[in-house]
N, C-alpha and C positions, 0 to 999 in steps of 0.2 A: 046819630052822628051824621054829618054831611058828607055825601059821597061825590067826589069830583072825578068825573070821567077824564081821562087824558087823550087828546087827539093827535098830539105830537111832541116830540122832545127838542129841546135846545142843546146841541153838542158845542161845548166850550172849547174842545180843541185840548191843549195842554196849558192848564192853569198857570199863569205866571211867566209864559213864554208866548203870548198872544202876539207880542211885536215881532216875534221870529218866525211865525206860521209860515210866511212865504218862502223861508230859507229851509225850514223844516220839511217842507214838502219836496224838495229837490231829492234828498236821499230816498224818500217814500217812493217817489216817481221811478228813481234809478232801480231800487229793489224790484219794483212791480215790472219794469221793463225786462230786467234780466231774468226774473222768474218767467214771464212768458217765453222769452226767447230760448232761454236754457232748456226748459222742460218740452218746448215744441221741437228742438233739435234732438233731444232724447228720444222722443216718441218717433220723429221721422227717420232717425238711424236705425232704431229697432226694426220699424217696418220695412225699411228698403234693404236691410241686410239679412238675408235668410239664416246665416250662422246664428243670428242673435235670438231666433225664434225659440227660445227656450223658456222654462217657467220663471227663472229668476228675473229675466228682462221683461216677461209680461208683468210680473208684480211691480217692476220699476217703472213701466207704461202706466200702469194704474195710479202709482204713487205720483207721477209727473201730471196726470189729468187732475187728481185730487188737489195737488198744490197749486195748480193754474186756478181751479175753481175757489179754493180758499183765499188765495190772494185777490181774486176778481170780486170776492164777496166783501172785502174790507177796503183795499187800497183806493178805489174810485171815491167812495164816500170821504174817506180822509183828504184826498187831495181836492175834493170839493170844499171841504171845511177850511184847509189851509190855504188854497189858492184863490177861492172864489167867494169865500165868506158864505158858504151855504151850509149854515149851522142847524136848519131843521131837518127833522127827519119825522115822519108820521108814525103814529103808534103801531099801525099794522106793518109798516115798512120796518120798523124796529124789531118786531117780533119775527118777521120773515128772516132779516139778517141774522138775527140770534139763531134760529133754527138752522140756517145754513152753516155758520161758522162752528157751531157745536157739533153738528152732524159730521161735518168735513174734518174736525179736529179728531173725532172717534174713529172715523173711517181711516184717517192717517196712522193712528195708533194701532188699529187692525192689521194694516198692510206691513207695518214694521214687524208685527208679531209674525205673520205670514211669512216674510223674507227671513226672519231668524229660523222658522221652521224649515225653509228651504235649504239654508246653509247647514243645519243640523242633520237633514237627511242626506245631502250630497257629501258630507264628510263621514258621517257615522254609518251609513248603509248605502254606499255608492252604487252598488250592484242593482238596488232596487229603486233607485232615484226615478227613472223614467217610467217605472210601474206605479209608484206612489204618486208622483206629481205629473199625471197626465194633464193634457189641456183642460178636460172636464173638471178635474180636481181644482185646478187653478181658478176657473170660472166660479166653481162652487165656493171656495174660499173667499173670492172677491165680492160674490153675492151676500155670503154670510156676514162679512164685514158691513156691507151697506145695510142689510136688513137689521142687524144689531143697532147700528147707529140711528136709524129712523125710529126703531121701536123706542129706544131709550129717550130720545128727544122730542119726538112729536107731542107727547102730552104737554110739555112745558109752556108753550105758546097759548095753548087753549086754557091751561090752568091760571096763567098769569092775566089772561084777557078777563077772567072771571073775579079777579081780585076787587073787593068792592071800593077799596080807598087805597090807591097805589102809593101815595106818599107816606104810608106806614109800614111799607115793607122794604127790606132790603134783599135783594135777589143775589145770593152769592154763586160764585163760580162752582160748576161740578165737573170734576176729572174723573176719568177711568184709568188713571196713571197706574195706580197699585196692581190691579189685576193684570193688565198688558205688560207691565214691567216685570212682573213675576214670571210670566209666560216666556219673555225674552230672555231673563236671567236663566230660567231651567234649559231653554235651548242651547244657551252658551256653555252652560255646565257640560252638557252632553257634548257639545261641539269641541271643548278643550280637552275633554277626557279622551275623545277619539284622536285629535290632533297629537297629544303628547305621548300615545301609543305608538306614533309612526316611529320608525327606526331611521329614517333618513333626516338628517338636519335640513336638507334643502326641501323636502316634502313638507316639514312642518312650517318652514318659512313660507312656502307657497300657500299652504292651507290657511295660515294666520293672515297672509296677504289678501286672501279672498273676502274676508270680514271687515277689512279697513274701512271701506267706504259706509258699510252698513252700520259700524260703530261711530263713525262720524256723523251720519244721519240720526242715530239715536241720542247722541250728546246734544247736536243743535236743536232738536225737536222737543227733548224734556227738559233741558237745562233752564231755557227761557220759561217754560211752563212752571217749573218748580220754584223759580224766583217769583213769578207772577202769583203763585200760589202763596208762598210764604209773606210776601209784601202784603197781601190782602188779609191773611189770617192772623199773623203775629206782628206786623208792622204798624202798630196802631199810631206810631208818630211818624210814619212815613209820609212825606208830601203827597198830595193827590198826583202832582205831575209825575212823580217816580212810578206810581202804580200804573198809570196812563202808558209811560214810556215802556215798561216792562210787558205790559199787555199788548202792546203794539209790536214790540220786538218778537213775542211769542207768535204772533200770527204772520209777521212778514218776513223773518230771517229764515225760518226752515224751509219755506217753498224756493227760496232763492238759493241757498246754499246746497240742498240736495242734488240738483243736476250737476252742479260744479264738483262735488264730492265724488259722484259716480263717474262724472266725465274725466276727472283726473286720476282717480285711485283705480278705476276698472280698465284694464289695459285693451280688453276687446272692444269697449265702447269709445275709448281715446282713439285707437286706430281707425276705427270705422268713421268717426268724426271727421278725422284728418283726411280720410280717403274720400269722404263725401265732399268736403270744400276743396281738397287739392289732389284731384284724381290721378295726376302724374307723379305724385309722391310715393315713393315705394313704402308699404307698410310692412313693419317687422313681424317677422313669424315667431319670434322668441321672446 
């Protein structure tokens, strides 16, 4: 059999919508810009406000950095394709992009698990919260998520590079959704059990309110991923353009929505952001 080494790939963009690539690039650019701006504001707010130097907000900063990296690994090349007809990507460049995309997606999933664990500890055993989630533990959990992602993904580029005849292989997406979703579900079961044991209705409402942003982030992160997975696995008659759009939404939407969700739903961050940009405005204490 003739082995055909491949030096580059041609990215078609969205099949059937080539005439609209210029217009499609506009929302991609806006999503990218909002991602960088929103996550930068989150990081700056947490850094500048000592009252936010808590485990939950440290995890949020990790998520913000990861979101900016994930968006930066995909959006620039998409904009190059849509706006500048830069359809070529080198084989090694493709493998590098693949490594970063999958690594960052796995890290994001791990951070969502860590944030669910943080909520569970805060509600179930609040008196031991600062003992369990010390800064050293936050760092260890972050490094664990990073190490797991690298260990799981790093073999793939080397194995793909060794394939003798690339056109004979279809490389399917790999997701670690089930394991992480199971851990998140377990944390929320414990969380809800503790919440509904609270005697005060006000206390229950307040406790449930603390998880609103996290639930929103989970839905935004996993829903596009689920649809992308289903269209690849069972949608045999789904047009390629639909697969590409879902895959793009999976990579672009969560990094954009996450800072907005936490900025709007988390009162501490919302108040501090307002104070950062409008220092003369009185911040509500309640």
